[in-house]
ZAVEX-771442 format. One record per residue: residue in three letters; x, y, z of N, C-alpha, C in turn. Coordinates in steps of 0.02 Angstrom, whole numbers, padded with zeros to 5 digits, always signed. Layout:
BEGIN
ALAXYZXYZXYZ;...
***
This chain:
BEGIN
MET+03413+05365+05442+03454+05313+05417+03528+05325+05434;GLU+03561+05275+05462+03630+05282+05481+03674+05286+05419;ASP+03732+05318+05427+03777+05326+05369+03806+05255+05353;GLN+03814+05245+05287+03838+05183+05263+03901+05193+05220;LYS+03939+05139+05210+03996+05140+05168+04003+05077+05130;ALA+04041+05078+05076+04052+05018+05037+04118+04986+05059;CYS+04117+04920+05063+04178+04883+05080+04226+04886+05022;LEU+04288+04904+05038+04340+04909+04986+04359+04844+04956;PHE+04346+04789+04992+04366+04722+04969+04312+04689+04925;CYS+04249+04685+04951+04196+04651+04913+04147+04697+04880;GLY+04148+04763+04901+04105+04813+04866+04035+04815+04894;LYS+04017+04776+04943+03948+04777+04971+03940+04835+05020;ILE+03879+04859+05027+03863+04912+05073+03855+04887+05143;VAL+03885+04922+05190+03883+04903+05262+03869+04966+05304;ASP+03849+04957+05366+03838+05011+05413+03905+05048+05423;GLY+03901+05114+05432+03961+05154+05441+03997+05139+05506;GLY+03962+05115+05556+03993+05098+05620+04028+05032+05626;PHE+04019+04990+05575+04051+04923+05577+04126+04928+05570;GLN+04164+04888+05611+04236+04882+05606+04258+04831+05556;TYR+04212+04784+05542+04228+04726+05496+04168+04722+05447;CYS+04181+04701+05386+04130+04686+05338+04096+04623+05356;PRO+04028+04622+05364+03996+04560+05384+03993+04509+05324;HIS+04005+04529+05264+04003+04487+05207+04067+04451+05193;CYS+04124+04486+05200+04188+04455+05182+04239+04455+05239;GLY+04224+04493+05293+04271+04493+05350+04326+04546+05345;TYR+04325+04590+05294+04375+04640+05284+04374+04688+05345;GLU+04432+04703+05374+04436+04751+05430+04444+04820+05401;PHE+04397+04864+05421+04399+04934+05400+04453+04971+05439;GLY+04489+05016+05404+04542+05055+05436+04533+05128+05419;GLU+04589+05163+05422+04586+05236+05411+04568+05252+05336;GLY+04583+05207+05293+04571+05220+05224+04497+05232+05207;GLU+04452+05202+05244+04381+05213+05232+04360+05282+05250;GLU+04387+05310+05306+04372+05380+05323+04404+05426+05272;LEU+04460+05408+05246+04490+05451+05195+04451+05454+05130;SER+04419+05397+05113+04378+05399+05052+04317+05442+05062;ALA+04291+05444+05127+04236+05488+05140+04260+05561+05136;LEU+04321+05574+05157+04348+05641+05149+04354+05663+05077;LEU+04375+05615+05035+04380+05630+04965+04312+05645+04934;ASP+04261+05608+04955+04193+05622+04929+04172+05693+04950;GLU+04186+05710+05012+04167+05777+05037+04204+05832+04999;SER+04269+05822+04987+04307+05873+04953+04285+05881+04882;MET+04261+05827+04850+04239+05833+04781+04174+05872+04777;GLY+04135+05871+04829+04071+05906+04828+04075+05977+04857;ASP+04133+06000+04878+04136+06064+04912+04157+06116+04862;PRO+04109+06158+04838+04127+06209+04786+04168+06266+04814;SER+04176+06272+04882+04211+06331+04907+04286+06320+04904;CYS+04312+06259+04891+04382+06243+04889+04410+06275+04823;ASP+04471+06299+04830+04507+06321+04772+04527+06258+04730;GLY+04527+06266+04664+04539+06209+04620+04606+06175+04636;GLU+04659+06210+04645+04725+06182+04660+04725+06148+04728;GLU+04697+06182+04776+04695+06152+04846+04653+06087+04844;ASP+04596+06086+04810+04557+06027+04804+04596+05971+04771;TYR+04634+05986+04719+04671+05938+04683+04726+05908+04729;LEU+04757+05948+04769+04809+05924+04815+04778+05881+04870;VAL+04719+05899+04894+04685+05857+04945+04669+05788+04915;ARG+04645+05786+04854+04630+05722+04820+04691+05682+04813;LEU+04746+05713+04793+04810+05674+04783+04834+05647+04850;ARG+04834+05687+04902+04856+05663+04967+04813+05604+04991;THR+04747+05610+04981+04702+05559+05001+04714+05495+04963;LEU+04723+05499+04898+04738+05441+04858+04805+05409+04877;GLN+04853+05451+04893+04918+05426+04914+04911+05387+04979;GLU+04872+05411+05024+04862+05374+05090+04824+05309+05081;LEU+04773+05311+05035+04735+05250+05020+04779+05197+04989;LEU+04820+05218+04942+04867+05171+04911+04917+05143+04961;ALA+04939+05183+05007+04987+05158+05058+04952+05106+05101;ASP+04887+05120+05119+04851+05069+05158+04842+05002+05122;MET+04827+05009+05055+04820+04948+05016+04884+04908+05009;GLU+04941+04948+05004+05005+04915+04999+05022+04879+05062;ARG+05007+04906+05120+05018+04872+05185+04977+04808+05189;GLU+04913+04811+05164+04869+04753+05166+04899+04700+05119;LEU+04921+04719+05062+04949+04668+05014+05014+04637+05044;ASP+05056+04677+05075+05116+04651+05105+05097+04599+05159;LEU+05047+04614+05198+05024+04567+05252+04998+04500+05219;ILE+04961+04507+05168+04937+04449+05132+04991+04407+05105;ILE+05042+04439+05072+05098+04402+05044+05138+04366+05097;ARG+05150+04404+05153+05192+04373+05208+05155+04312+05239;THR+05089+04317+05250+05053+04264+05282+05042+04206+05235;SER+05036+04217+05169+05025+04162+05121+05090+04126+05105;SER+05147+04158+05114+05211+04126+05097+05239+04084+05153;LYS+05210+04090+05213+05235+04052+05270+05220+03977+05264;GLY+05167+03959+05229+05150+03888+05222+05110+03863+05278;PRO+05087+03800+05277+05043+03773+05329+05075+03756+05393;
***
């Protein structure tokens, strides 16, 4: 079975190789790979507690930055009018 991921926009499961969600059209970016990194770091018992904590914080920071860019794009395109 191929690896799968959840769409960050609609929450549905899609193939890991897809660039777009077939359900809602969301374009997958680097944030999806970062969430996989977060899942891996949470399951790795060999990491030091503080190091693991910092990896999670960096990952969350990058995910939030991606979401902020997406929101800025949505706001800019919706305010232009027809």
